[in-house]
C-alpha positions as CSV (number, residue, x, y, z in Angstrom):
1,M,60.3,-73.3,250.1
2,S,56.7,-72.1,249.2
3,R,55.2,-68.7,249.4
4,S,51.8,-68.2,250.9
5,A,49.7,-65.0,250.9
6,H,46.3,-63.7,251.8
7,P,43.8,-64.4,249.0
8,A,43.4,-60.7,248.4
9,G,47.1,-60.3,247.9
10,P,50.0,-58.9,249.9
11,R,49.7,-55.6,251.8
12,H,51.4,-53.7,249.0
13,A,51.0,-50.3,250.7
14,D,52.9,-51.2,253.9
15,V,55.3,-48.5,255.1
16,L,58.8,-49.6,254.2
17,P,61.2,-49.7,257.1
18,E,63.8,-47.0,257.1
19,G,66.8,-48.0,255.0
20,H,64.9,-50.6,252.9
21,Y,65.4,-48.6,249.7
22,A,68.6,-46.8,248.6
23,G,68.7,-43.1,248.7
24,P,68.1,-40.9,245.7
25,P,70.7,-40.8,242.9
26,A,73.0,-37.8,242.8
27,D,71.3,-36.7,239.5
28,L,67.7,-37.7,238.7
29,N,68.3,-36.6,235.1
30,Q,71.2,-39.0,234.4
31,L,70.6,-42.2,232.6
32,D,72.6,-45.2,233.6
33,P,73.8,-46.9,230.4
34,K,73.8,-50.2,232.2
35,V,70.0,-50.1,232.4
36,W,69.0,-48.4,229.2
37,A,69.2,-49.4,225.5
38,R,72.4,-48.4,223.8
39,T,71.1,-45.5,221.7
40,V,69.1,-43.9,224.5
41,R,70.2,-40.4,225.3
42,R,68.9,-37.0,226.5
43,D,68.9,-34.3,223.9
44,E,69.8,-30.7,224.5
45,D,66.2,-30.0,225.5
46,G,66.2,-32.7,228.1
47,L,64.0,-35.2,226.3
48,I,65.0,-38.9,226.2
49,T,65.8,-40.0,222.7
50,V,66.2,-43.5,221.2
51,G,67.4,-44.3,217.7
52,G,67.3,-40.6,216.9
53,L,63.7,-39.9,217.9
54,T,62.5,-38.2,221.0
55,V,59.9,-39.7,223.3
56,A,57.6,-36.7,222.5
57,Q,57.8,-37.7,218.8
58,L,57.1,-41.3,219.6
59,A,54.2,-40.5,221.9
60,E,52.7,-38.3,219.2
61,Q,53.1,-41.1,216.5
62,V,52.0,-44.2,218.4
63,G,50.5,-43.0,221.7
64,T,51.1,-44.3,225.2
65,P,51.6,-46.7,226.7
66,A,54.0,-48.3,224.2
67,Y,57.0,-50.6,224.2
68,I,59.8,-48.8,222.4
69,L,62.5,-51.2,221.1
70,D,65.9,-50.2,220.0
71,E,66.5,-52.3,216.9
72,A,70.2,-51.5,216.6
73,D,70.7,-52.6,220.2
74,F,68.8,-55.8,219.7
75,R,70.9,-56.7,216.6
76,A,74.1,-55.8,218.3
77,R,73.3,-58.1,221.3
78,C,72.5,-60.9,218.9
79,R,75.9,-60.5,217.2
80,A,77.7,-60.3,220.6
81,W,76.3,-63.7,221.6
82,V,77.1,-65.3,218.3
83,D,80.6,-63.9,218.3
84,A,81.2,-64.9,221.9
85,F,80.3,-68.5,221.4
86,G,81.8,-68.9,218.0
87,S,81.2,-71.6,215.3
88,D,81.6,-74.5,217.7
89,A,78.5,-73.7,219.7
90,D,74.8,-72.8,219.0
91,V,72.9,-69.8,220.3
92,F,69.1,-70.3,220.5
93,Y,67.1,-67.1,221.2
94,A,64.4,-68.0,223.8
95,G,61.3,-66.8,222.0
96,K,59.2,-66.7,225.2
97,A,61.0,-63.5,226.2
98,F,59.4,-61.7,223.3
99,L,58.6,-62.9,219.9
100,S,57.2,-61.3,216.7
101,R,57.7,-61.9,213.1
102,A,60.1,-58.9,212.8
103,V,62.2,-60.3,215.7
104,V,62.3,-63.7,213.9
105,R,63.6,-62.0,210.8
106,W,66.3,-60.2,212.8
107,L,67.4,-63.4,214.5
108,H,67.6,-65.2,211.1
109,E,69.6,-62.3,209.6
110,E,72.0,-62.2,212.6
111,G,72.6,-66.0,212.6
112,L,70.8,-67.1,215.7
113,N,68.6,-70.2,216.2
114,L,65.3,-70.0,217.9
115,D,63.7,-71.8,220.9
116,V,59.9,-72.0,220.9
117,C,57.7,-73.5,223.5
118,S,54.2,-73.5,222.0
119,G,52.3,-74.0,218.8
120,G,51.8,-70.2,218.5
121,E,55.5,-69.5,218.9
122,L,56.3,-72.2,216.3
123,A,53.7,-70.7,213.9
124,T,55.2,-67.2,214.3
125,A,58.7,-68.6,213.6
126,L,57.7,-70.5,210.5
127,S,55.5,-67.7,209.1
128,A,58.5,-65.3,209.4
129,G,60.8,-67.6,207.5
130,M,63.0,-69.2,210.2
131,P,64.3,-72.5,208.8
132,A,62.7,-75.3,210.8
133,E,66.0,-77.0,211.3
134,R,67.2,-74.0,213.4
135,I,64.2,-74.3,215.7
136,A,64.1,-76.1,219.1
137,F,60.8,-77.0,220.6
138,H,60.4,-76.9,224.4
139,G,57.5,-77.3,226.8
140,N,56.5,-79.6,229.7
141,N,53.2,-80.6,228.2
142,K,53.3,-80.4,224.4
143,S,50.1,-81.4,222.7
144,E,50.0,-84.2,220.1
145,D,49.0,-81.5,217.5
146,E,52.0,-79.4,218.5
147,I,54.4,-82.4,218.3
148,R,53.0,-83.6,215.0
149,R,53.4,-80.1,213.4
150,A,57.0,-79.8,214.8
151,V,57.9,-83.2,213.4
152,T,56.2,-82.6,210.1
153,E,57.9,-79.2,209.7
154,G,61.3,-80.8,210.5
155,V,62.3,-78.8,213.6
156,G,65.9,-79.3,214.5
157,R,65.3,-80.7,218.0
158,I,62.5,-81.4,220.4
159,V,63.4,-81.2,224.1
160,L,61.7,-84.2,225.8
161,D,60.4,-83.3,229.3
162,S,58.8,-86.5,230.6
163,F,58.7,-90.2,230.2
164,Q,55.2,-89.9,228.5
165,E,56.7,-87.4,226.0
166,I,59.5,-89.8,225.1
167,V,56.9,-92.3,223.9
168,R,54.6,-89.7,222.4
169,V,57.2,-88.1,220.2
170,A,58.6,-91.4,219.1
171,H,55.2,-92.7,218.2
172,I,54.3,-89.6,216.2
173,A,57.6,-89.5,214.4
174,Q,57.4,-93.1,213.5
175,S,53.9,-92.8,212.2
176,L,55.1,-89.9,210.0
177,G,58.0,-92.0,208.7
178,K,60.6,-89.7,210.4
179,R,63.3,-90.0,213.0
180,Q,63.2,-86.9,215.2
181,R,66.3,-85.3,216.8
182,V,65.7,-84.9,220.5
183,Q,67.3,-83.8,223.7
184,I,66.3,-84.9,227.2
185,R,65.7,-82.1,229.7
186,V,67.1,-83.1,233.1
187,T,66.6,-81.4,236.5
188,V,70.1,-81.4,238.1
189,G,69.2,-80.4,241.6
190,V,70.6,-76.9,241.4
191,E,68.5,-74.1,242.8
192,A,69.7,-70.9,241.2
193,H,69.7,-67.7,243.2
194,T,66.5,-66.4,241.8
195,H,62.8,-66.1,242.6
196,E,61.1,-69.3,243.6
197,F,58.7,-69.2,240.6
198,I,61.6,-68.9,238.0
199,A,64.1,-71.4,239.6
200,T,63.7,-74.4,237.4
201,A,66.4,-77.0,238.2
202,H,65.5,-78.2,241.7
203,E,63.5,-81.4,241.9
204,D,60.2,-80.0,243.3
205,Q,58.9,-78.3,240.1
206,K,57.2,-79.2,236.8
207,F,60.1,-79.2,234.4
208,G,62.4,-82.0,233.2
209,I,63.3,-85.5,234.4
210,A,65.3,-85.7,237.7
211,L,68.9,-87.0,237.8
212,A,68.1,-88.2,241.3
213,G,67.1,-91.8,241.6
214,G,68.4,-92.7,238.1
215,Q,65.4,-91.3,236.4
216,A,67.4,-89.3,233.8
217,A,69.5,-92.4,233.1
218,E,66.4,-94.4,232.5
219,A,65.0,-91.8,230.2
220,V,68.2,-92.0,228.1
221,R,67.9,-95.8,228.0
222,R,64.3,-95.6,226.7
223,A,65.0,-92.9,224.1
224,L,68.0,-94.8,222.7
225,R,65.8,-97.9,222.2
226,L,63.1,-96.1,220.2
227,D,63.3,-96.1,216.4
228,G,61.5,-92.8,216.0
229,L,64.1,-90.8,218.1
230,E,67.6,-89.7,217.5
231,L,69.0,-88.7,220.9
232,I,71.5,-86.0,220.4
233,G,72.1,-84.7,223.9
234,I,71.1,-83.5,227.3
235,H,69.4,-80.3,228.2
236,S,69.6,-78.4,231.5
237,H,68.1,-75.1,232.6
238,I,68.7,-73.8,236.2
239,G,66.6,-70.7,236.3
240,S,66.3,-67.1,235.3
241,Q,67.8,-63.7,236.1
242,I,71.0,-65.3,237.3
243,F,74.3,-63.4,237.9
244,D,76.3,-66.1,239.6
245,M,78.1,-68.7,237.4
246,A,78.5,-71.2,240.3
247,G,75.1,-72.8,239.5
248,F,76.1,-73.4,235.9
249,E,79.4,-75.0,237.1
250,V,77.5,-77.5,239.3
251,S,74.9,-78.1,236.6
252,A,77.6,-78.8,233.9
253,R,79.4,-81.2,236.2
254,R,76.3,-83.2,236.8
255,V,75.3,-83.2,233.1
256,V,78.8,-84.4,232.1
257,Q,78.6,-87.2,234.7
258,L,75.4,-88.3,233.1
259,L,77.1,-88.3,229.7
260,A,79.8,-90.5,231.1
261,E,77.3,-92.9,232.5
262,V,75.6,-93.1,229.0
263,R,79.0,-93.8,227.4
264,D,79.8,-96.5,229.9
265,E,76.4,-98.2,229.8
266,H,75.5,-97.8,226.1
267,G,78.8,-97.1,224.4
268,V,77.4,-93.9,223.0
269,E,78.9,-90.4,223.5
270,L,76.1,-87.9,223.0
271,P,77.4,-85.0,220.9
272,E,75.5,-82.1,222.5
273,I,74.6,-80.4,225.7
274,D,72.3,-77.4,226.2
275,L,73.0,-75.4,229.3
276,G,69.8,-73.3,228.8
277,G,69.6,-69.6,229.5
278,G,68.7,-67.5,232.5
279,L,71.5,-65.0,232.5
280,G,70.4,-61.8,234.2
281,I,70.2,-58.2,233.0
282,A,70.4,-54.8,234.8
283,Y,66.9,-53.7,235.9
284,T,68.4,-51.2,238.3
285,S,71.9,-49.7,238.7
286,A,72.5,-52.2,241.5
287,D,72.4,-55.1,239.1
288,D,75.7,-56.3,237.6
289,P,75.2,-58.6,234.6
290,R,78.0,-60.4,232.8
291,E,78.9,-59.7,229.2
292,P,78.4,-62.5,226.6
293,H,82.1,-63.1,226.1
294,H,82.6,-63.6,229.8
295,I,79.7,-66.0,229.9
296,A,80.9,-68.0,226.9
297,K,84.5,-68.2,228.2
298,A,83.3,-69.4,231.6
299,L,80.8,-72.0,230.3
300,K,83.3,-73.4,227.8
301,E,86.0,-73.7,230.4
302,I,83.6,-75.4,232.8
303,V,82.4,-78.0,230.2
304,G,85.9,-78.6,228.9
305,R,87.3,-79.2,232.3
306,E,84.6,-81.6,233.4
307,C,84.7,-83.5,230.1
308,E,88.5,-83.9,230.3
309,A,88.2,-85.2,233.8
310,A,85.6,-87.8,232.6
311,G,87.6,-88.8,229.6
312,L,84.9,-87.5,227.2
313,A,85.2,-85.5,224.0
314,T,83.8,-82.0,224.6
315,P,80.3,-81.9,223.2
316,R,78.8,-79.1,221.2
317,I,77.4,-76.5,223.6
318,S,74.0,-74.7,223.1
319,V,72.8,-71.7,225.2
320,E,69.4,-70.0,225.2
321,P,69.6,-66.3,226.0
322,G,66.3,-64.5,225.7
323,R,66.0,-61.9,228.4
324,A,69.7,-61.2,228.0
325,I,69.2,-60.2,224.4
326,V,65.9,-58.4,224.3
327,G,65.4,-57.3,227.9
328,P,67.7,-54.2,227.8
329,T,66.7,-53.2,224.3
330,A,63.3,-51.7,225.2
331,F,61.6,-49.4,227.5
332,T,57.9,-48.7,228.2
333,L,56.7,-45.2,227.6
334,Y,53.8,-44.0,229.8
335,E,51.9,-40.7,230.4
336,V,51.3,-39.5,233.9
337,G,47.6,-39.2,234.8
338,T,47.4,-38.4,238.5
339,V,49.9,-37.6,241.2
340,K,48.8,-38.4,244.8
341,P,51.1,-37.4,247.7
342,L,50.6,-39.3,250.9
343,E,52.0,-37.3,253.7
344,G,54.9,-39.0,255.5
345,L,54.8,-42.0,253.2
346,R,55.4,-41.5,249.4
347,T,53.7,-40.1,246.4
348,Y,51.7,-42.3,244.1
349,V,52.2,-41.5,240.4
350,S,49.6,-43.1,238.2
351,V,50.3,-43.9,234.6
352,D,48.1,-45.0,231.7
353,G,49.3,-48.6,231.8
354,G,50.1,-51.0,234.6
355,M,49.9,-54.6,235.4
356,S,48.3,-55.3,232.0
357,D,51.5,-54.4,230.2
358,N,54.0,-55.3,233.0
359,I,52.8,-57.9,235.5
360,R,56.3,-58.8,236.6
361,T,56.3,-56.5,239.6
362,A,53.1,-58.0,241.0
363,L,54.1,-61.6,240.0
364,Y,57.7,-61.7,241.0
365,D,58.3,-58.6,243.1
366,A,60.4,-57.5,240.2
367,E,62.3,-54.2,240.6
368,Y,62.5,-51.6,237.8
369,S,64.0,-48.1,237.3
370,V,62.0,-45.1,236.0
371,A,62.9,-41.7,234.6
372,L,61.1,-38.5,233.8
373,A,61.4,-38.7,230.0
374,S,59.8,-35.6,228.5
375,R,62.0,-33.0,230.3
376,T,64.7,-32.6,232.9
377,S,64.0,-31.2,236.3
378,D,66.0,-29.5,239.1
379,A,63.3,-30.3,241.7
380,E,64.0,-32.2,244.8
381,P,63.8,-36.0,244.6
382,M,60.5,-37.5,245.7
383,L,60.0,-41.0,247.0
384,S,57.4,-42.4,244.5
385,R,55.5,-45.5,243.6
386,V,54.6,-45.7,239.9
387,V,51.3,-47.5,239.6
388,G,48.8,-48.3,236.9
389,K,45.2,-47.6,236.3
390,H,43.7,-51.1,237.1
391,C,41.3,-52.0,239.9
392,E,43.9,-53.8,241.9
393,S,46.0,-52.6,244.8
394,G,48.9,-54.7,243.5
395,D,48.9,-52.8,240.2
396,I,52.5,-51.5,240.7
397,V,55.0,-50.8,237.9
398,V,57.9,-49.5,240.0
399,R,57.5,-50.2,243.7
400,D,60.0,-47.6,245.0
401,A,61.7,-45.0,243.0
402,F,62.8,-41.3,243.2
403,L,61.2,-38.9,240.8
404,P,61.4,-35.1,240.7
405,A,59.0,-33.5,243.1
406,D,57.4,-31.5,240.3
407,V,56.3,-34.5,238.2
408,A,52.8,-33.7,236.9
409,P,50.0,-35.0,234.8
410,G,51.0,-35.0,231.2
411,D,54.6,-35.8,231.8
412,L,56.1,-38.8,230.1
413,L,57.8,-41.5,232.1
414,A,60.0,-44.3,230.8
415,V,60.6,-47.6,232.5
416,P,63.7,-49.3,231.0
417,A,64.6,-53.0,230.6
418,T,61.1,-54.0,229.7
419,G,61.9,-55.9,226.5
420,A,61.6,-59.3,228.0
421,Y,58.4,-60.9,229.2
422,C,56.4,-57.6,229.5
423,R,54.7,-57.9,226.1
424,S,54.8,-61.7,226.2
425,M,52.9,-61.7,229.5
426,A,50.7,-58.7,228.7
427,N,47.0,-59.2,229.4
428,N,43.5,-57.7,229.1
429,Y,42.7,-57.2,232.8
430,N,39.9,-54.7,233.0
431,H,39.7,-55.1,229.2
432,A,42.8,-53.0,228.8
433,L,44.2,-52.9,225.3
434,R,47.7,-54.3,225.0
435,P,50.2,-51.7,223.9
436,P,52.1,-51.7,220.6
437,V,55.8,-52.7,220.1
438,V,57.6,-50.0,218.2
439,A,61.0,-50.6,216.7
440,V,63.2,-47.5,216.4
441,R,66.3,-47.3,214.2
442,D,68.2,-44.5,212.4
443,G,65.5,-41.9,213.1
444,E,62.6,-44.0,212.0
445,A,59.9,-45.7,214.1
446,R,58.1,-48.8,212.8
447,V,55.2,-50.6,214.6
448,I,56.0,-54.3,214.6
449,V,53.1,-55.3,216.9
450,R,50.2,-53.0,216.7
451,R,48.1,-51.7,219.6
452,E,45.0,-53.7,220.3
453,T,41.7,-52.0,219.6
454,E,38.3,-52.3,221.1
455,E,37.3,-54.1,217.9
456,D,39.9,-56.7,218.6
457,L,38.4,-57.4,222.0
458,L,34.8,-57.5,220.8
459,R,35.7,-59.7,217.8
460,L,36.6,-62.5,220.3
461,D,33.4,-62.0,222.3
462,V,30.9,-64.0,220.3
463,G,28.0,-63.0,222.5
């Protein structure tokens, strides 16, 4: 199914039909722990705090907008995933969600591997000391330079995404006198219950080699014949922001069937399968994500059951959580600039950021929560739309939310669950300066990605 729209964009300001949005929460000042990072609280003065610092202190130190990341929460989520899957599986953090050198060091210290999908992500990983053998390299169109560097550095696996790439990686590896460990990414025909643009395992999209028509089986045959490749397994990824395990069950069944075909035809039992990532997080109180130990138990049972039925030894499982680790650990802190009531509709609350620091609402119709962060309020709830400062009607941060009716310029707002993809997809629309990422832990704030400056923008403009 495709989505079409007027070239100028959808009519974002259409009046919502009655009942489209849920009513206001019982207490606008309450923070749902499912949505916020683990150390987030309100103090006795009503200010939101994280890691022992208030949002007022953070705004004074680093300004707004800013991504505020709870380091203790990030590390705890890393440990939860590693503990859930145990020593007989591998957890690869998906760097595309958010990557910096500090994050790479945290991953290394907490025992995770790292999945990268570009030369820039690989460079960041290597510069921060991640051992190359713990890196997987993804991507549907890796350049020869990217492949050559990955092979030269000794990355633990390259995920092959096309027939051309099978030959390309084999040739480069052989020319360097190496045998590169690889997996083949297959599209298993499972369309996850997610947005069209982030569902990645149905046939009509750019990723992977289809199981249909024997294409994946042919890819395996070719990879097994090439001296420059060591085929270690099959990779599958069915989408993003998924809550239902049914898609993983169907995907695992089809991947195991392919493993059985490989054994029967080539006498080889491939030792690994990677089931990808894509597990969802709570952006609003209505979302109900699963905990890592539930996910690990379900995936291991699914794979074990299917392998037993096929008479195969259970392969080593890999998973690739990115959003599920970093997404809930951060919120974006904004300052309110203008408040514009529209009689009978809603109130537009404009903040000092927008689609340059969070494009997901415009791109995916993503839903977010928002809270008045710099104080509590007993005012009546007000149907609001939190918008940015860009010259675009689709510049929406939170499409429909309830804020106190006394929200005013100078107030601080916090939008939770912005750790994944917001900074990664940040842009310079209207020459906006990308915000900093600030790690907070034990009462200390540390900038791990600094705010862009006008000098940064002009440095790239060679005139």
